[in-house]
BAKOLMI-587670 format. One record per residue (C-alpha): residue number from 1; residue in three letters; x negated, y, z negated. Coordinates in nm, 3 decimals. Example, Ala and Ser with C-alpha at 12.3 -4.5 7.8 and 13.67 -1.06 7.14 Angstrom:
+-----+-----+---------+---------+---------+
!   n ! res !      xx !      yy !      zz !
+-----+-----+---------+---------+---------+
!   1 ! ala !  -1.230 !  -0.450 !  -0.780 !
!   2 ! ser !  -1.367 !  -0.106 !  -0.714 !
+-----+-----+---------+---------+---------+
This chain:
+-----+-----+---------+---------+---------+
!   n ! res !      xx !      yy !      zz !
+-----+-----+---------+---------+---------+
!   1 ! unk !   1.298 !  -0.018 !   0.024 !
!   2 ! unk !   1.205 !  -0.047 !  -0.361 !
!   3 ! unk !   0.938 !  -0.310 !  -0.235 !
!   4 ! unk !   0.801 !  -0.059 !   0.016 !
!   5 ! unk !   0.782 !   0.210 !  -0.247 !
!   6 ! unk !   0.617 !   0.024 !  -0.480 !
!   7 ! unk !   0.369 !  -0.063 !  -0.251 !
!   8 ! unk !   0.315 !   0.256 !  -0.162 !
!   9 ! unk !   0.230 !   0.357 !  -0.541 !
!  10 ! unk !  -0.013 !   0.084 !  -0.565 !
!  11 ! unk !  -0.206 !   0.250 !  -0.309 !
!  12 ! unk !  -0.392 !   0.523 !  -0.554 !
!  13 ! unk !  -0.479 !   0.241 !  -0.828 !
!  14 ! unk !  -0.637 !   0.052 !  -0.574 !
!  15 ! unk !  -0.841 !   0.305 !  -0.372 !
!  16 ! unk !  -0.962 !   0.455 !  -0.705 !
!  17 ! unk !  -1.041 !   0.079 !  -0.825 !
!  18 ! unk !  -1.206 !   0.000 !  -0.488 !
!  19 ! unk !  -1.443 !   0.317 !  -0.495 !
!  20 ! unk !  -1.703 !   0.138 !  -0.680 !
!  21 ! unk !  -2.063 !   0.193 !  -0.587 !
!  22 ! unk !  -2.129 !  -0.081 !  -0.833 !
!  23 ! unk !  -1.907 !  -0.336 !  -0.676 !
!  24 ! unk !  -2.038 !  -0.213 !  -0.298 !
!  25 ! unk !  -2.402 !  -0.222 !  -0.431 !
!  26 ! unk !  -2.369 !  -0.590 !  -0.582 !
!  27 ! unk !  -2.207 !  -0.709 !  -0.264 !
!  28 ! unk !  -2.489 !  -0.573 !  -0.024 !
!  29 ! unk !  -2.736 !  -0.738 !  -0.290 !
!  30 ! unk !  -2.556 !  -1.066 !  -0.284 !
!  31 ! unk !  -2.568 !  -1.088 !   0.074 !
!  32 ! unk !  -2.964 !  -1.093 !   0.076 !
!  33 ! unk !  -2.911 !  -1.442 !  -0.062 !
!  34 ! unk !  -2.722 !  -1.573 !   0.249 !
!  35 ! unk !  -2.412 !  -1.613 !   0.392 !
!  36 ! unk !  -2.246 !  -1.918 !   0.188 !
!  37 ! unk !  -2.356 !  -1.771 !  -0.152 !
!  38 ! unk !  -2.229 !  -1.389 !  -0.033 !
!  39 ! unk !  -1.869 !  -1.570 !   0.044 !
!  40 ! unk !  -1.903 !  -1.761 !  -0.284 !
!  41 ! unk !  -1.934 !  -1.421 !  -0.467 !
!  42 ! unk !  -1.616 !  -1.264 !  -0.263 !
!  43 ! unk !  -1.407 !  -1.531 !  -0.325 !
!  44 ! unk !  -1.501 !  -1.497 !  -0.704 !
!  45 ! unk !  -1.452 !  -1.128 !  -0.699 !
!  46 ! unk !  -1.106 !  -1.131 !  -0.548 !
!  47 ! unk !  -1.002 !  -1.467 !  -0.761 !
!  48 ! unk !  -1.108 !  -1.236 !  -1.084 !
!  49 ! unk !  -0.899 !  -0.942 !  -0.979 !
!  50 ! unk !  -0.621 !  -1.119 !  -0.903 !
!  51 ! unk !  -0.605 !  -1.333 !  -1.213 !
!  52 ! unk !  -0.617 !  -1.047 !  -1.405 !
!  53 ! unk !  -0.356 !  -0.864 !  -1.215 !
!  54 ! unk !  -0.110 !  -1.157 !  -1.209 !
!  55 ! unk !  -0.175 !  -1.236 !  -1.587 !
!  56 ! unk !  -0.102 !  -0.892 !  -1.690 !
!  57 ! unk !   0.250 !  -0.896 !  -1.419 !
!  58 ! unk !   0.325 !  -1.204 !  -1.612 !
!  59 ! unk !   0.311 !  -1.084 !  -1.925 !
!  60 ! unk !   0.475 !  -0.775 !  -1.853 !
!  61 ! unk !   0.772 !  -0.944 !  -1.679 !
!  62 ! unk !   0.795 !  -1.186 !  -2.030 !
!  63 ! unk !   0.794 !  -0.881 !  -2.245 !
!  64 ! unk !   1.038 !  -0.692 !  -2.050 !
!  65 ! unk !   1.374 !  -0.834 !  -1.911 !
!  66 ! unk !   1.411 !  -0.878 !  -1.533 !
!  67 ! unk !   1.721 !  -0.686 !  -1.555 !
!  68 ! unk !   1.612 !  -0.428 !  -1.745 !
!  69 ! unk !   1.268 !  -0.418 !  -1.566 !
!  70 ! unk !   1.331 !  -0.118 !  -1.320 !
!  71 ! unk !   1.275 !   0.161 !  -1.497 !
!  72 ! unk !   1.144 !   0.475 !  -1.218 !
!  73 ! unk !   1.111 !   0.731 !  -1.559 !
!  74 ! unk !   0.805 !   0.485 !  -1.663 !
!  75 ! unk !   0.693 !   0.477 !  -1.320 !
!  76 ! unk !   0.706 !   0.833 !  -1.291 !
!  77 ! unk !   0.511 !   0.896 !  -1.644 !
!  78 ! unk !   0.274 !   0.651 !  -1.528 !
!  79 ! unk !   0.172 !   0.858 !  -1.224 !
!  80 ! unk !   0.204 !   1.188 !  -1.384 !
!  81 ! unk !  -0.054 !   1.028 !  -1.672 !
!  82 ! unk !  -0.326 !   0.881 !  -1.416 !
!  83 ! unk !  -0.282 !   1.201 !  -1.177 !
!  84 ! unk !  -0.368 !   1.411 !  -1.482 !
!  85 ! unk !  -0.627 !   1.169 !  -1.601 !
!  86 ! unk !  -0.799 !   1.186 !  -1.242 !
!  87 ! unk !  -0.789 !   1.518 !  -1.191 !
!  88 ! unk !  -0.983 !   1.584 !  -1.567 !
!  89 ! unk !  -1.219 !   1.337 !  -1.484 !
!  90 ! unk !  -1.294 !   1.531 !  -1.149 !
!  91 ! unk !  -1.316 !   1.844 !  -1.305 !
!  92 ! unk !  -1.559 !   1.652 !  -1.563 !
!  93 ! unk !  -1.741 !   1.527 !  -1.275 !
!  94 ! unk !  -1.806 !   1.886 !  -1.099 !
!  95 ! unk !  -1.958 !   2.035 !  -1.436 !
!  96 ! unk !  -2.201 !   1.780 !  -1.521 !
!  97 ! unk !  -2.545 !   1.828 !  -1.385 !
!  98 ! unk !  -2.645 !   1.639 !  -1.089 !
!  99 ! unk !  -2.867 !   1.360 !  -1.214 !
! 100 ! unk !  -3.237 !   1.347 !  -1.132 !
! 101 ! unk !  -3.202 !   0.981 !  -1.061 !
! 102 ! unk !  -2.889 !   0.963 !  -0.868 !
! 103 ! unk !  -3.029 !   0.831 !  -0.520 !
! 104 ! unk !  -3.226 !   0.563 !  -0.694 !
! 105 ! unk !  -3.005 !   0.468 !  -0.952 !
! 106 ! unk !  -3.103 !   0.346 !  -1.320 !
! 107 ! unk !  -3.367 !   0.106 !  -1.362 !
! 108 ! unk !  -3.110 !  -0.115 !  -1.548 !
! 109 ! unk !  -2.879 !  -0.121 !  -1.247 !
! 110 ! unk !  -3.177 !  -0.201 !  -0.999 !
! 111 ! unk !  -3.267 !  -0.491 !  -1.222 !
! 112 ! unk !  -2.926 !  -0.625 !  -1.246 !
! 113 ! unk !  -2.919 !  -0.600 !  -0.857 !
! 114 ! unk !  -3.244 !  -0.775 !  -0.799 !
! 115 ! unk !  -3.095 !  -1.037 !  -1.002 !
! 116 ! unk !  -2.791 !  -1.080 !  -0.780 !
! 117 ! unk !  -3.037 !  -1.115 !  -0.504 !
! 118 ! unk !  -3.178 !  -1.449 !  -0.626 !
! 119 ! unk !  -2.865 !  -1.616 !  -0.784 !
! 120 ! unk !  -2.710 !  -2.014 !  -0.725 !
! 121 ! unk !  -2.401 !  -2.072 !  -0.617 !
! 122 ! unk !  -2.238 !  -2.104 !  -0.930 !
! 123 ! unk !  -2.388 !  -1.833 !  -1.094 !
! 124 ! unk !  -2.282 !  -1.619 !  -0.747 !
! 125 ! unk !  -1.928 !  -1.741 !  -0.818 !
! 126 ! unk !  -1.912 !  -1.667 !  -1.237 !
! 127 ! unk !  -2.123 !  -1.311 !  -1.129 !
! 128 ! unk !  -1.823 !  -1.257 !  -0.885 !
! 129 ! unk !  -1.536 !  -1.320 !  -1.100 !
! 130 ! unk !  -1.678 !  -1.138 !  -1.393 !
! 131 ! unk !  -1.705 !  -0.821 !  -1.173 !
! 132 ! unk !  -1.381 !  -0.873 !  -1.010 !
! 133 ! unk !  -1.230 !  -0.912 !  -1.371 !
! 134 ! unk !  -1.392 !  -0.575 !  -1.405 !
! 135 ! unk !  -1.507 !  -0.314 !  -1.680 !
! 136 ! unk !  -1.311 !  -0.051 !  -1.813 !
! 137 ! unk !  -1.231 !   0.137 !  -1.524 !
! 138 ! unk !  -1.131 !  -0.149 !  -1.328 !
! 139 ! unk !  -0.925 !  -0.284 !  -1.629 !
! 140 ! unk !  -0.763 !   0.021 !  -1.663 !
! 141 ! unk !  -0.650 !   0.045 !  -1.331 !
! 142 ! unk !  -0.509 !  -0.323 !  -1.311 !
! 143 ! unk !  -0.323 !  -0.231 !  -1.612 !
! 144 ! unk !  -0.177 !   0.066 !  -1.462 !
! 145 ! unk !  -0.071 !  -0.128 !  -1.144 !
! 146 ! unk !   0.027 !  -0.430 !  -1.311 !
! 147 ! unk !   0.280 !  -0.186 !  -1.521 !
! 148 ! unk !   0.400 !  -0.024 !  -1.183 !
! 149 ! unk !   0.497 !  -0.367 !  -1.044 !
! 150 ! unk !   0.671 !  -0.454 !  -1.331 !
! 151 ! unk !   0.863 !  -0.137 !  -1.352 !
! 152 ! unk !   0.959 !  -0.187 !  -0.997 !
! 153 ! unk !   1.222 !  -0.450 !  -1.114 !
! 154 ! unk !   1.213 !  -0.703 !  -0.824 !
! 155 ! unk !   1.238 !  -1.037 !  -0.809 !
! 156 ! unk !   0.896 !  -1.273 !  -0.869 !
! 157 ! unk !   0.833 !  -1.367 !  -0.520 !
! 158 ! unk !   0.791 !  -0.999 !  -0.448 !
! 159 ! unk !   0.638 !  -0.906 !  -0.748 !
! 160 ! unk !   0.368 !  -1.209 !  -0.647 !
! 161 ! unk !   0.344 !  -0.993 !  -0.275 !
! 162 ! unk !   0.288 !  -0.699 !  -0.473 !
! 163 ! unk !   0.000 !  -0.795 !  -0.668 !
! 164 ! unk !  -0.171 !  -0.967 !  -0.349 !
! 165 ! unk !  -0.106 !  -0.634 !  -0.184 !
! 166 ! unk !  -0.281 !  -0.471 !  -0.443 !
! 167 ! unk !  -0.578 !  -0.729 !  -0.475 !
! 168 ! unk !  -0.630 !  -0.688 !  -0.092 !
! 169 ! unk !  -0.675 !  -0.304 !  -0.146 !
! 170 ! unk !  -0.853 !  -0.308 !  -0.477 !
! 171 ! unk !  -1.148 !  -0.553 !  -0.372 !
! 172 ! unk !  -1.180 !  -0.415 !   0.048 !
! 173 ! unk !  -1.501 !  -0.328 !  -0.007 !
! 174 ! unk !  -1.624 !  -0.669 !  -0.106 !
! 175 ! unk !  -1.438 !  -0.911 !   0.098 !
! 176 ! unk !  -1.447 !  -0.692 !   0.432 !
! 177 ! unk !  -1.798 !  -0.657 !   0.452 !
! 178 ! unk !  -1.864 !  -1.031 !   0.343 !
! 179 ! unk !  -1.623 !  -1.152 !   0.608 !
! 180 ! unk !  -1.804 !  -0.917 !   0.874 !
! 181 ! unk !  -2.138 !  -1.048 !   0.734 !
! 182 ! unk !  -2.011 !  -1.456 !   0.764 !
! 183 ! unk !  -1.886 !  -1.381 !   1.104 !
! 184 ! unk !  -2.142 !  -1.117 !   1.238 !
! 185 ! unk !  -2.444 !  -1.225 !   1.044 !
! 186 ! unk !  -2.746 !  -0.982 !   1.021 !
! 187 ! unk !  -2.567 !  -0.735 !   1.187 !
! 188 ! unk !  -2.340 !  -0.678 !   0.967 !
! 189 ! unk !  -2.624 !  -0.708 !   0.681 !
! 190 ! unk !  -2.814 !  -0.388 !   0.872 !
! 191 ! unk !  -2.479 !  -0.187 !   0.872 !
! 192 ! unk !  -2.391 !  -0.262 !   0.532 !
! 193 ! unk !  -2.738 !  -0.170 !   0.397 !
! 194 ! unk !  -2.697 !   0.185 !   0.605 !
! 195 ! unk !  -2.352 !   0.234 !   0.460 !
! 196 ! unk !  -2.474 !   0.188 !   0.128 !
! 197 ! unk !  -2.778 !   0.460 !   0.155 !
! 198 ! unk !  -2.469 !   0.662 !   0.252 !
! 199 ! unk !  -2.303 !   0.613 !  -0.049 !
! 200 ! unk !  -2.602 !   0.676 !  -0.288 !
! 201 ! unk !  -2.656 !   0.996 !  -0.084 !
! 202 ! unk !  -2.274 !   1.104 !  -0.095 !
! 203 ! unk !  -2.133 !   0.901 !  -0.398 !
! 204 ! unk !  -2.079 !   1.246 !  -0.600 !
! 205 ! unk !  -1.876 !   1.460 !  -0.350 !
! 206 ! unk !  -1.694 !   1.136 !  -0.241 !
! 207 ! unk !  -1.587 !   1.032 !  -0.572 !
! 208 ! unk !  -1.512 !   1.433 !  -0.639 !
! 209 ! unk !  -1.274 !   1.434 !  -0.318 !
! 210 ! unk !  -1.105 !   1.105 !  -0.373 !
! 211 ! unk !  -1.007 !   1.178 !  -0.732 !
! 212 ! unk !  -0.897 !   1.499 !  -0.671 !
! 213 ! unk !  -0.686 !   1.427 !  -0.365 !
! 214 ! unk !  -0.542 !   1.083 !  -0.530 !
! 215 ! unk !  -0.480 !   1.281 !  -0.866 !
! 216 ! unk !  -0.257 !   1.538 !  -0.697 !
! 217 ! unk !  -0.083 !   1.284 !  -0.499 !
! 218 ! unk !   0.015 !   1.099 !  -0.800 !
! 219 ! unk !   0.122 !   1.423 !  -0.976 !
! 220 ! unk !   0.344 !   1.523 !  -0.700 !
! 221 ! unk !   0.473 !   1.156 !  -0.710 !
! 222 ! unk !   0.520 !   1.158 !  -1.029 !
! 223 ! unk !   0.744 !   1.450 !  -1.043 !
! 224 ! unk !   0.965 !   1.356 !  -0.754 !
! 225 ! unk !   1.036 !   1.045 !  -0.943 !
! 226 ! unk !   1.111 !   1.215 !  -1.270 !
! 227 ! unk !   1.348 !   1.465 !  -1.103 !
+-----+-----+---------+---------+---------+
């Protein structure tokens, strides 16, 4: 039951991490360079996220002795903090004026995506690895997820299973499209391009609703945990 509860608590962190239009767009761009490079990119992305999460959990386990690791109060406080942060970010996003170039993206982003379309095998792996480690948003979410795993106070083998569970969810918008592309070829690429266009058009409302729903879920979960 403890492992199941910890796994459920990781879902909001993973979903917020997965809802990254940058990762989705990067995956679509790399797929244009062929199946093998797309597969190498996805492997690098998942490996980067796995390495980061596993390292943070290992550090947490080293700092907090196993018999003292179960801290439901800490988990509740983390959930409350992240829930409030997500709701505050959603309110800020709603008040922010709609960007003029929302559909086209910035020239810097477009240039980066263009470079991803012409990567070599090794650079595909390195690009995936760096994106998997992530920028500030993904790193913060990985830190919170790792703290939640450590606070669950389960055995090392079960911590490993929770890390794999989190990574699988947090990277699903990368490995799932690439797996479909490797198996189905251009049909999957066409579907992904259509999905990318939909994400560009609906990125703001989808992100806003996701932040509100997950933020409220975390607030309720945190209150229940603390009481």
